[in-house]
PDB file with one MODEL, atoms N, CA, C and O in Angstrom:
MODEL        1
ATOM      1  N   UNK A   1     -10.787   5.705  -7.210  1.00  0.00           N
ATOM      2  CA  UNK A   1     -11.053   5.937  -5.805  1.00  0.00           C
ATOM      3  C   UNK A   1     -10.746   7.401  -5.498  1.00  0.00           C
ATOM      4  O   UNK A   1      -9.846   7.998  -6.090  1.00  0.00           O
ATOM      5  N   UNK A   2     -11.495   7.958  -4.581  1.00  0.00           N
ATOM      6  CA  UNK A   2     -11.259   9.353  -4.196  1.00  0.00           C
ATOM      7  C   UNK A   2     -10.729   9.425  -2.764  1.00  0.00           C
ATOM      8  O   UNK A   2     -10.863   8.478  -1.989  1.00  0.00           O
ATOM      9  N   UNK A   3     -10.141  10.535  -2.440  1.00  0.00           N
ATOM     10  CA  UNK A   3      -9.441  10.722  -1.165  1.00  0.00           C
ATOM     11  C   UNK A   3     -10.365  10.634   0.048  1.00  0.00           C
ATOM     12  O   UNK A   3      -9.918  10.251   1.129  1.00  0.00           O
ATOM     13  N   UNK A   4     -11.614  10.972  -0.106  1.00  0.00           N
ATOM     14  CA  UNK A   4     -12.542  10.926   1.037  1.00  0.00           C
ATOM     15  C   UNK A   4     -12.842   9.501   1.498  1.00  0.00           C
ATOM     16  O   UNK A   4     -13.355   9.319   2.602  1.00  0.00           O
ATOM     17  N   UNK A   5     -12.538   8.490   0.690  1.00  0.00           N
ATOM     18  CA  UNK A   5     -12.796   7.084   1.033  1.00  0.00           C
ATOM     19  C   UNK A   5     -11.678   6.445   1.852  1.00  0.00           C
ATOM     20  O   UNK A   5     -11.854   5.346   2.379  1.00  0.00           O
ATOM     21  N   UNK A   6     -10.547   7.109   1.966  1.00  0.00           N
ATOM     22  CA  UNK A   6      -9.384   6.496   2.610  1.00  0.00           C
ATOM     23  C   UNK A   6      -9.414   6.586   4.124  1.00  0.00           C
ATOM     24  O   UNK A   6      -9.781   7.621   4.682  1.00  0.00           O
ATOM     25  N   UNK A   7      -9.025   5.498   4.797  1.00  0.00           N
ATOM     26  CA  UNK A   7      -8.892   5.552   6.257  1.00  0.00           C
ATOM     27  C   UNK A   7      -7.551   6.181   6.659  1.00  0.00           C
ATOM     28  O   UNK A   7      -6.683   6.409   5.817  1.00  0.00           O
ATOM     29  N   UNK A   8      -7.404   6.451   7.928  1.00  0.00           N
ATOM     30  CA  UNK A   8      -6.175   7.033   8.465  1.00  0.00           C
ATOM     31  C   UNK A   8      -4.992   6.111   8.177  1.00  0.00           C
ATOM     32  O   UNK A   8      -5.087   4.894   8.330  1.00  0.00           O
ATOM     33  N   UNK A   9      -3.884   6.707   7.759  1.00  0.00           N
ATOM     34  CA  UNK A   9      -2.654   5.970   7.524  1.00  0.00           C
ATOM     35  C   UNK A   9      -2.435   5.524   6.088  1.00  0.00           C
ATOM     36  O   UNK A   9      -1.324   5.113   5.751  1.00  0.00           O
ATOM     37  N   UNK A  10      -3.430   5.584   5.241  1.00  0.00           N
ATOM     38  CA  UNK A  10      -3.258   5.170   3.848  1.00  0.00           C
ATOM     39  C   UNK A  10      -2.470   6.218   3.074  1.00  0.00           C
ATOM     40  O   UNK A  10      -2.655   7.421   3.259  1.00  0.00           O
ATOM     41  N   UNK A  11      -1.586   5.735   2.203  1.00  0.00           N
ATOM     42  CA  UNK A  11      -0.767   6.605   1.369  1.00  0.00           C
ATOM     43  C   UNK A  11      -1.005   6.280  -0.097  1.00  0.00           C
ATOM     44  O   UNK A  11      -1.395   5.168  -0.451  1.00  0.00           O
ATOM     45  N   UNK A  12      -0.765   7.263  -0.927  1.00  0.00           N
ATOM     46  CA  UNK A  12      -0.930   7.045  -2.352  1.00  0.00           C
ATOM     47  C   UNK A  12      -0.450   8.228  -3.154  1.00  0.00           C
ATOM     48  O   UNK A  12       0.271   9.096  -2.661  1.00  0.00           O
ATOM     49  N   UNK A  13      -0.870   8.239  -4.410  1.00  0.00           N
ATOM     50  CA  UNK A  13      -0.479   9.287  -5.339  1.00  0.00           C
ATOM     51  C   UNK A  13      -1.749   9.908  -5.920  1.00  0.00           C
ATOM     52  O   UNK A  13      -2.690   9.202  -6.283  1.00  0.00           O
ATOM     53  N   UNK A  14      -1.760  11.213  -6.000  1.00  0.00           N
ATOM     54  CA  UNK A  14      -2.893  11.924  -6.590  1.00  0.00           C
ATOM     55  C   UNK A  14      -2.877  11.676  -8.092  1.00  0.00           C
ATOM     56  O   UNK A  14      -1.854  11.864  -8.750  1.00  0.00           O
ATOM     57  N   UNK A  15      -4.019  11.252  -8.629  1.00  0.00           N
ATOM     58  CA  UNK A  15      -4.143  10.980 -10.061  1.00  0.00           C
ATOM     59  C   UNK A  15      -4.918  12.060 -10.797  1.00  0.00           C
ATOM     60  O   UNK A  15      -4.644  12.336 -11.965  1.00  0.00           O
ATOM     61  N   UNK A  16      -5.898  12.683 -10.114  1.00  0.00           N
ATOM     62  CA  UNK A  16      -6.690  13.720 -10.782  1.00  0.00           C
ATOM     63  C   UNK A  16      -7.242  14.691  -9.745  1.00  0.00           C
ATOM     64  O   UNK A  16      -7.444  14.346  -8.581  1.00  0.00           O
ATOM     65  N   UNK A  17      -7.476  15.912 -10.204  1.00  0.00           N
ATOM     66  CA  UNK A  17      -8.079  16.936  -9.362  1.00  0.00           C
ATOM     67  C   UNK A  17      -9.296  17.468 -10.113  1.00  0.00           C
ATOM     68  O   UNK A  17      -9.167  18.081 -11.173  1.00  0.00           O
ATOM     69  N   UNK A  18     -10.471  17.227  -9.553  1.00  0.00           N
ATOM     70  CA  UNK A  18     -11.716  17.659 -10.192  1.00  0.00           C
ATOM     71  C   UNK A  18     -12.124  19.039  -9.738  1.00  0.00           C
ATOM     72  O   UNK A  18     -11.311  19.832  -9.263  1.00  0.00           O
ATOM     73  N   UNK A  19     -13.396  19.302  -9.894  1.00  0.00           N
ATOM     74  CA  UNK A  19     -13.907  20.617  -9.538  1.00  0.00           C
ATOM     75  C   UNK A  19     -13.775  21.550 -10.719  1.00  0.00           C
ATOM     76  O   UNK A  19     -13.283  21.171 -11.782  1.00  0.00           O
ATOM     77  N   UNK A  20     -14.209  22.739 -10.525  1.00  0.00           N
ATOM     78  CA  UNK A  20     -14.127  23.690 -11.614  1.00  0.00           C
ATOM     79  C   UNK A  20     -13.798  25.078 -11.115  1.00  0.00           C
ATOM     80  O   UNK A  20     -14.003  25.405  -9.946  1.00  0.00           O
ATOM     81  N   UNK A  21     -13.290  25.878 -12.009  1.00  0.00           N
ATOM     82  CA  UNK A  21     -13.041  27.279 -11.722  1.00  0.00           C
ATOM     83  C   UNK A  21     -12.143  27.535 -10.540  1.00  0.00           C
ATOM     84  O   UNK A  21     -11.047  26.985 -10.432  1.00  0.00           O
ATOM     85  N   UNK A  22     -12.637  28.392  -9.642  1.00  0.00           N
ATOM     86  CA  UNK A  22     -11.844  28.843  -8.500  1.00  0.00           C
ATOM     87  C   UNK A  22     -11.480  27.716  -7.545  1.00  0.00           C
ATOM     88  O   UNK A  22     -10.377  27.710  -6.998  1.00  0.00           O
ATOM     89  N   UNK A  23     -12.386  26.760  -7.330  1.00  0.00           N
ATOM     90  CA  UNK A  23     -12.106  25.667  -6.410  1.00  0.00           C
ATOM     91  C   UNK A  23     -10.943  24.821  -6.906  1.00  0.00           C
ATOM     92  O   UNK A  23     -10.042  24.502  -6.130  1.00  0.00           O
ATOM     93  N   UNK A  24     -10.945  24.453  -8.171  1.00  0.00           N
ATOM     94  CA  UNK A  24      -9.854  23.648  -8.730  1.00  0.00           C
ATOM     95  C   UNK A  24      -8.531  24.406  -8.639  1.00  0.00           C
ATOM     96  O   UNK A  24      -7.507  23.831  -8.272  1.00  0.00           O
ATOM     97  N   UNK A  25      -8.554  25.683  -8.970  1.00  0.00           N
ATOM     98  CA  UNK A  25      -7.337  26.507  -8.882  1.00  0.00           C
ATOM     99  C   UNK A  25      -6.830  26.565  -7.448  1.00  0.00           C
ATOM    100  O   UNK A  25      -5.624  26.499  -7.210  1.00  0.00           O
ATOM    101  N   UNK A  26      -7.735  26.686  -6.504  1.00  0.00           N
ATOM    102  CA  UNK A  26      -7.332  26.744  -5.096  1.00  0.00           C
ATOM    103  C   UNK A  26      -6.682  25.434  -4.659  1.00  0.00           C
ATOM    104  O   UNK A  26      -5.658  25.453  -3.976  1.00  0.00           O
ATOM    105  N   UNK A  27      -7.266  24.290  -5.046  1.00  0.00           N
ATOM    106  CA  UNK A  27      -6.680  22.994  -4.691  1.00  0.00           C
ATOM    107  C   UNK A  27      -5.284  22.855  -5.297  1.00  0.00           C
ATOM    108  O   UNK A  27      -4.359  22.395  -4.628  1.00  0.00           O
ATOM    109  N   UNK A  28      -5.135  23.246  -6.547  1.00  0.00           N
ATOM    110  CA  UNK A  28      -3.822  23.177  -7.201  1.00  0.00           C
ATOM    111  C   UNK A  28      -2.824  24.103  -6.510  1.00  0.00           C
ATOM    112  O   UNK A  28      -1.663  23.732  -6.332  1.00  0.00           O
ATOM    113  N   UNK A  29      -3.254  25.292  -6.121  1.00  0.00           N
ATOM    114  CA  UNK A  29      -2.377  26.243  -5.427  1.00  0.00           C
ATOM    115  C   UNK A  29      -1.907  25.707  -4.075  1.00  0.00           C
ATOM    116  O   UNK A  29      -0.816  26.051  -3.620  1.00  0.00           O
ATOM    117  N   UNK A  30      -2.722  24.866  -3.430  1.00  0.00           N
ATOM    118  CA  UNK A  30      -2.352  24.288  -2.133  1.00  0.00           C
ATOM    119  C   UNK A  30      -1.400  23.109  -2.284  1.00  0.00           C
ATOM    120  O   UNK A  30      -0.978  22.524  -1.287  1.00  0.00           O
ATOM    121  N   UNK A  31      -1.057  22.753  -3.522  1.00  0.00           N
ATOM    122  CA  UNK A  31      -0.113  21.664  -3.741  1.00  0.00           C
ATOM    123  C   UNK A  31      -0.765  20.336  -4.057  1.00  0.00           C
ATOM    124  O   UNK A  31      -0.081  19.319  -4.165  1.00  0.00           O
ATOM    125  N   UNK A  32      -2.062  20.331  -4.204  1.00  0.00           N
ATOM    126  CA  UNK A  32      -2.772  19.099  -4.552  1.00  0.00           C
ATOM    127  C   UNK A  32      -2.774  18.992  -6.069  1.00  0.00           C
ATOM    128  O   UNK A  32      -3.721  19.406  -6.738  1.00  0.00           O
ATOM    129  N   UNK A  33      -1.693  18.427  -6.598  1.00  0.00           N
ATOM    130  CA  UNK A  33      -1.558  18.285  -8.040  1.00  0.00           C
ATOM    131  C   UNK A  33      -1.257  16.832  -8.379  1.00  0.00           C
ATOM    132  O   UNK A  33      -0.719  16.099  -7.549  1.00  0.00           O
ATOM    133  N   UNK A  34      -1.602  16.408  -9.597  1.00  0.00           N
ATOM    134  CA  UNK A  34      -1.337  15.021  -9.989  1.00  0.00           C
ATOM    135  C   UNK A  34       0.131  14.630  -9.807  1.00  0.00           C
ATOM    136  O   UNK A  34       1.041  15.445  -9.961  1.00  0.00           O
ATOM    137  N   UNK A  35       0.326  13.356  -9.475  1.00  0.00           N
ATOM    138  CA  UNK A  35       1.636  12.727  -9.246  1.00  0.00           C
ATOM    139  C   UNK A  35       2.278  13.120  -7.922  1.00  0.00           C
ATOM    140  O   UNK A  35       3.462  12.857  -7.713  1.00  0.00           O
ATOM    141  N   UNK A  36       1.517  13.748  -7.019  1.00  0.00           N
ATOM    142  CA  UNK A  36       2.012  14.119  -5.702  1.00  0.00           C
ATOM    143  C   UNK A  36       1.655  13.028  -4.698  1.00  0.00           C
ATOM    144  O   UNK A  36       0.520  12.552  -4.676  1.00  0.00           O
ATOM    145  N   UNK A  37       2.621  12.627  -3.865  1.00  0.00           N
ATOM    146  CA  UNK A  37       2.364  11.640  -2.817  1.00  0.00           C
ATOM    147  C   UNK A  37       1.535  12.282  -1.710  1.00  0.00           C
ATOM    148  O   UNK A  37       1.757  13.437  -1.346  1.00  0.00           O
ATOM    149  N   UNK A  38       0.573  11.518  -1.174  1.00  0.00           N
ATOM    150  CA  UNK A  38      -0.316  12.028  -0.134  1.00  0.00           C
ATOM    151  C   UNK A  38      -0.620  10.926   0.868  1.00  0.00           C
ATOM    152  O   UNK A  38      -0.746   9.759   0.498  1.00  0.00           O
ATOM    153  N   UNK A  39      -0.739  11.304   2.154  1.00  0.00           N
ATOM    154  CA  UNK A  39      -1.083  10.377   3.234  1.00  0.00           C
ATOM    155  C   UNK A  39      -2.198  11.000   4.070  1.00  0.00           C
ATOM    156  O   UNK A  39      -2.162  12.191   4.380  1.00  0.00           O
ATOM    157  N   UNK A  40      -3.192  10.179   4.434  1.00  0.00           N
ATOM    158  CA  UNK A  40      -4.244  10.643   5.340  1.00  0.00           C
ATOM    159  C   UNK A  40      -3.706  10.530   6.761  1.00  0.00           C
ATOM    160  O   UNK A  40      -3.371   9.433   7.208  1.00  0.00           O
ATOM    161  N   UNK A  41      -3.620  11.649   7.474  1.00  0.00           N
ATOM    162  CA  UNK A  41      -3.039  11.687   8.812  1.00  0.00           C
ATOM    163  C   UNK A  41      -4.111  11.594   9.894  1.00  0.00           C
ATOM    164  O   UNK A  41      -3.989  10.805  10.831  1.00  0.00           O
ATOM    165  N   UNK A  42      -5.156  12.397   9.759  1.00  0.00           N
ATOM    166  CA  UNK A  42      -6.223  12.430  10.766  1.00  0.00           C
ATOM    167  C   UNK A  42      -7.560  12.662  10.082  1.00  0.00           C
ATOM    168  O   UNK A  42      -7.643  13.230   8.993  1.00  0.00           O
ATOM    169  N   UNK A  43      -8.598  12.203  10.760  1.00  0.00           N
ATOM    170  CA  UNK A  43      -9.965  12.504  10.337  1.00  0.00           C
ATOM    171  C   UNK A  43     -10.705  12.969  11.579  1.00  0.00           C
ATOM    172  O   UNK A  43     -10.619  12.328  12.626  1.00  0.00           O
ATOM    173  N   UNK A  44     -11.422  14.060  11.479  1.00  0.00           N
ATOM    174  CA  UNK A  44     -12.168  14.592  12.619  1.00  0.00           C
ATOM    175  C   UNK A  44     -13.211  13.574  13.082  1.00  0.00           C
ATOM    176  O   UNK A  44     -13.641  12.732  12.294  1.00  0.00           O
ATOM    177  N   UNK A  45     -13.619  13.639  14.345  1.00  0.00           N
ATOM    178  CA  UNK A  45     -14.564  12.662  14.894  1.00  0.00           C
ATOM    179  C   UNK A  45     -15.851  12.497  14.085  1.00  0.00           C
ATOM    180  O   UNK A  45     -16.383  11.390  14.005  1.00  0.00           O
ATOM    181  N   UNK A  46     -16.345  13.542  13.503  1.00  0.00           N
ATOM    182  CA  UNK A  46     -17.569  13.436  12.701  1.00  0.00           C
ATOM    183  C   UNK A  46     -17.260  13.179  11.221  1.00  0.00           C
ATOM    184  O   UNK A  46     -18.167  13.178  10.389  1.00  0.00           O
ATOM    185  N   UNK A  47     -15.976  12.960  10.892  1.00  0.00           N
ATOM    186  CA  UNK A  47     -15.585  12.635   9.522  1.00  0.00           C
ATOM    187  C   UNK A  47     -15.214  13.821   8.651  1.00  0.00           C
ATOM    188  O   UNK A  47     -14.835  13.636   7.494  1.00  0.00           O
ATOM    189  N   UNK A  48     -15.313  15.027   9.175  1.00  0.00           N
ATOM    190  CA  UNK A  48     -15.016  16.205   8.382  1.00  0.00           C
ATOM    191  C   UNK A  48     -14.432  17.272   9.290  1.00  0.00           C
ATOM    192  O   UNK A  48     -15.088  17.616  10.273  1.00  0.00           O
ATOM    193  N   UNK A  49     -13.271  17.815   9.045  1.00  0.00           N
ATOM    194  CA  UNK A  49     -12.407  17.734   7.874  1.00  0.00           C
ATOM    195  C   UNK A  49     -11.412  16.565   7.952  1.00  0.00           C
ATOM    196  O   UNK A  49     -11.411  15.776   8.897  1.00  0.00           O
ATOM    197  N   UNK A  50     -10.568  16.494   6.918  1.00  0.00           N
ATOM    198  CA  UNK A  50      -9.549  15.453   6.790  1.00  0.00           C
ATOM    199  C   UNK A  50      -8.181  16.135   6.749  1.00  0.00           C
ATOM    200  O   UNK A  50      -7.989  17.108   6.020  1.00  0.00           O
ATOM    201  N   UNK A  51      -7.229  15.620   7.539  1.00  0.00           N
ATOM    202  CA  UNK A  51      -5.874  16.176   7.519  1.00  0.00           C
ATOM    203  C   UNK A  51      -4.986  15.290   6.664  1.00  0.00           C
ATOM    204  O   UNK A  51      -4.955  14.072   6.836  1.00  0.00           O
ATOM    205  N   UNK A  52      -4.265  15.910   5.741  1.00  0.00           N
ATOM    206  CA  UNK A  52      -3.386  15.212   4.807  1.00  0.00           C
ATOM    207  C   UNK A  52      -1.948  15.643   5.009  1.00  0.00           C
ATOM    208  O   UNK A  52      -1.677  16.747   5.482  1.00  0.00           O
ATOM    209  N   UNK A  53      -1.027  14.757   4.644  1.00  0.00           N
ATOM    210  CA  UNK A  53       0.389  15.125   4.607  1.00  0.00           C
ATOM    211  C   UNK A  53       0.840  14.993   3.154  1.00  0.00           C
ATOM    212  O   UNK A  53       0.750  13.922   2.554  1.00  0.00           O
ATOM    213  N   UNK A  54       1.324  16.099   2.608  1.00  0.00           N
ATOM    214  CA  UNK A  54       1.843  16.098   1.255  1.00  0.00           C
ATOM    215  C   UNK A  54       2.879  17.196   1.114  1.00  0.00           C
ATOM    216  O   UNK A  54       2.773  18.244   1.751  1.00  0.00           O
ATOM    217  N   UNK A  55       3.859  16.962   0.296  1.00  0.00           N
ATOM    218  CA  UNK A  55       4.923  17.941   0.027  1.00  0.00           C
ATOM    219  C   UNK A  55       5.595  18.491   1.289  1.00  0.00           C
ATOM    220  O   UNK A  55       6.045  19.637   1.309  1.00  0.00           O
ATOM    221  N   UNK A  56       5.658  17.665   2.345  1.00  0.00           N
ATOM    222  CA  UNK A  56       6.360  18.067   3.559  1.00  0.00           C
ATOM    223  C   UNK A  56       5.561  18.903   4.538  1.00  0.00           C
ATOM    224  O   UNK A  56       6.140  19.447   5.478  1.00  0.00           O
ATOM    225  N   UNK A  57       4.256  19.030   4.359  1.00  0.00           N
ATOM    226  CA  UNK A  57       3.442  19.778   5.304  1.00  0.00           C
ATOM    227  C   UNK A  57       2.086  19.113   5.477  1.00  0.00           C
ATOM    228  O   UNK A  57       1.705  18.245   4.692  1.00  0.00           O
ATOM    229  N   UNK A  58       1.359  19.530   6.514  1.00  0.00           N
ATOM    230  CA  UNK A  58       0.020  19.014   6.759  1.00  0.00           C
ATOM    231  C   UNK A  58      -1.001  20.015   6.222  1.00  0.00           C
ATOM    232  O   UNK A  58      -0.844  21.227   6.371  1.00  0.00           O
ATOM    233  N   UNK A  59      -2.032  19.489   5.603  1.00  0.00           N
ATOM    234  CA  UNK A  59      -3.082  20.301   5.006  1.00  0.00           C
ATOM    235  C   UNK A  59      -4.427  19.721   5.420  1.00  0.00           C
ATOM    236  O   UNK A  59      -4.629  18.509   5.347  1.00  0.00           O
ATOM    237  N   UNK A  60      -5.333  20.563   5.847  1.00  0.00           N
ATOM    238  CA  UNK A  60      -6.666  20.127   6.237  1.00  0.00           C
ATOM    239  C   UNK A  60      -7.662  20.615   5.189  1.00  0.00           C
ATOM    240  O   UNK A  60      -7.717  21.800   4.859  1.00  0.00           O
ATOM    241  N   UNK A  61      -8.452  19.659   4.671  1.00  0.00           N
ATOM    242  CA  UNK A  61      -9.462  20.008   3.678  1.00  0.00           C
ATOM    243  C   UNK A  61     -10.808  19.409   4.064  1.00  0.00           C
ATOM    244  O   UNK A  61     -10.883  18.464   4.849  1.00  0.00           O
ATOM    245  N   UNK A  62     -11.856  19.971   3.503  1.00  0.00           N
ATOM    246  CA  UNK A  62     -13.202  19.458   3.758  1.00  0.00           C
ATOM    247  C   UNK A  62     -13.407  18.141   3.015  1.00  0.00           C
ATOM    248  O   UNK A  62     -12.805  17.905   1.968  1.00  0.00           O
ATOM    249  N   UNK A  63     -14.255  17.297   3.566  1.00  0.00           N
ATOM    250  CA  UNK A  63     -14.549  16.014   2.943  1.00  0.00           C
ATOM    251  C   UNK A  63     -15.171  16.226   1.563  1.00  0.00           C
ATOM    252  O   UNK A  63     -14.919  15.456   0.636  1.00  0.00           O
ATOM    253  N   UNK A  64     -15.968  17.254   1.440  1.00  0.00           N
ATOM    254  CA  UNK A  64     -16.592  17.586   0.159  1.00  0.00           C
ATOM    255  C   UNK A  64     -15.534  17.848  -0.916  1.00  0.00           C
ATOM    256  O   UNK A  64     -15.702  17.444  -2.067  1.00  0.00           O
ATOM    257  N   UNK A  65     -14.450  18.520  -0.543  1.00  0.00           N
ATOM    258  CA  UNK A  65     -13.359  18.786  -1.487  1.00  0.00           C
ATOM    259  C   UNK A  65     -12.539  17.532  -1.753  1.00  0.00           C
ATOM    260  O   UNK A  65     -12.039  17.340  -2.861  1.00  0.00           O
ATOM    261  N   UNK A  66     -12.396  16.675  -0.741  1.00  0.00           N
ATOM    262  CA  UNK A  66     -11.640  15.428  -0.899  1.00  0.00           C
ATOM    263  C   UNK A  66     -12.304  14.496  -1.907  1.00  0.00           C
ATOM    264  O   UNK A  66     -11.629  13.664  -2.514  1.00  0.00           O
ATOM    265  N   UNK A  67     -13.607  14.623  -2.091  1.00  0.00           N
ATOM    266  CA  UNK A  67     -14.327  13.804  -3.076  1.00  0.00           C
ATOM    267  C   UNK A  67     -13.917  14.138  -4.503  1.00  0.00           C
ATOM    268  O   UNK A  67     -14.158  13.348  -5.416  1.00  0.00           O
ATOM    269  N   UNK A  68     -13.309  15.280  -4.706  1.00  0.00           N
ATOM    270  CA  UNK A  68     -12.897  15.721  -6.037  1.00  0.00           C
ATOM    271  C   UNK A  68     -11.490  15.269  -6.406  1.00  0.00           C
ATOM    272  O   UNK A  68     -11.036  15.483  -7.530  1.00  0.00           O
ATOM    273  N   UNK A  69     -10.799  14.637  -5.447  1.00  0.00           N
ATOM    274  CA  UNK A  69      -9.387  14.282  -5.651  1.00  0.00           C
ATOM    275  C   UNK A  69      -9.282  12.781  -5.886  1.00  0.00           C
ATOM    276  O   UNK A  69      -9.511  11.984  -4.976  1.00  0.00           O
ATOM    277  N   UNK A  70      -8.936  12.405  -7.108  1.00  0.00           N
ATOM    278  CA  UNK A  70      -8.746  10.999  -7.458  1.00  0.00           C
ATOM    279  C   UNK A  70      -7.359  10.545  -7.041  1.00  0.00           C
ATOM    280  O   UNK A  70      -6.374  11.235  -7.302  1.00  0.00           O
ATOM    281  N   UNK A  71      -7.273   9.384  -6.392  1.00  0.00           N
ATOM    282  CA  UNK A  71      -6.001   8.879  -5.895  1.00  0.00           C
ATOM    283  C   UNK A  71      -5.819   7.403  -6.237  1.00  0.00           C
ATOM    284  O   UNK A  71      -6.779   6.686  -6.521  1.00  0.00           O
ATOM    285  N   UNK A  72      -4.567   6.972  -6.202  1.00  0.00           N
ATOM    286  CA  UNK A  72      -4.208   5.581  -6.406  1.00  0.00           C
ATOM    287  C   UNK A  72      -3.315   5.176  -5.235  1.00  0.00           C
ATOM    288  O   UNK A  72      -2.332   5.853  -4.934  1.00  0.00           O
ATOM    289  N   UNK A  73      -3.658   4.082  -4.587  1.00  0.00           N
ATOM    290  CA  UNK A  73      -2.900   3.636  -3.412  1.00  0.00           C
ATOM    291  C   UNK A  73      -1.548   3.078  -3.826  1.00  0.00           C
ATOM    292  O   UNK A  73      -1.430   2.380  -4.833  1.00  0.00           O
ATOM    293  N   UNK A  74      -0.516   3.400  -3.024  1.00  0.00           N
ATOM    294  CA  UNK A  74       0.813   2.859  -3.242  1.00  0.00           C
ATOM    295  C   UNK A  74       1.049   1.738  -2.248  1.00  0.00           C
ATOM    296  O   UNK A  74       0.493   1.734  -1.150  1.00  0.00           O
ATOM    297  N   UNK A  75       1.856   0.818  -2.634  1.00  0.00           N
ATOM    298  CA  UNK A  75       2.126  -0.335  -1.765  1.00  0.00           C
ATOM    299  C   UNK A  75       3.391  -0.116  -0.973  1.00  0.00           C
ATOM    300  O   UNK A  75       3.783  -0.977  -0.185  1.00  0.00           O
TER     301      UNK A  75
ENDMDL
END
């Protein structure tokens, strides 16, 4: 499952970060790395962008980028 499929309030752990080159490096630099806990906080009215909470801060990313982030839901 990828992060763009999650509704507001779902939490989980990042399992993989896709993409290539500069985009992947940028996502990793923002703290989106495997084994990091993440929660979907808000979604814009038209579905893009998505606000996430991870590592103690809020991060807003495009839905297109969220499709590259593999996640596993935690119970």
